[in-house]
Residue, then its C-alpha position, 0 to 999 in steps of 0.5 A: m119776641i116774634g120775628v116778622t117779615a113784610l108782605n106786598r099787596n099780593g100776600q108775597r114776601v118782598a124784596s131783599y130788605a124783608n127778613n127771610g130767615n128761619f126765625v120769621e114767624a109772622a108776616a104783615p103788610g110792608v109795601g105801600v102802606t098808607v100812613l096818615h100824619n097831617q098828610t097821606f103817604y105810602g111807606t115801605g118796609t119791615s118796620f110797618s110790618t112789625a107795627y101791624t103785628a105789635g098792634v095785633a098783640a096789643g089787641i089780643s092781650s087787652t081783649q082776651g086777657l092772655t099772657t105774653p106766651q099765649v099772645r105769641d102763640a095766638i099770632t104765630k100759630n094762626m098765621r097763613p103762609p105768605g101768598t095764601g090769601p088775606 
């Protein structure tokens, strides 16, 4: 399990709904995320951030052949602090 929070388009943590505790280990886009499903709309929330993080985990796992703990370490140890760039 990885604690995830949402970032805005400037790479900053967002409003009160975003996870903010010391359990947060990763951050991903969570404001104005473009979603395509027979139409285009923009979504906001930590659910989008979690989906991004899960996608990264799946990609790392399937292409690198890493164990679950190795995937977790790859994500959490390579994250930049919010607001430090893309």
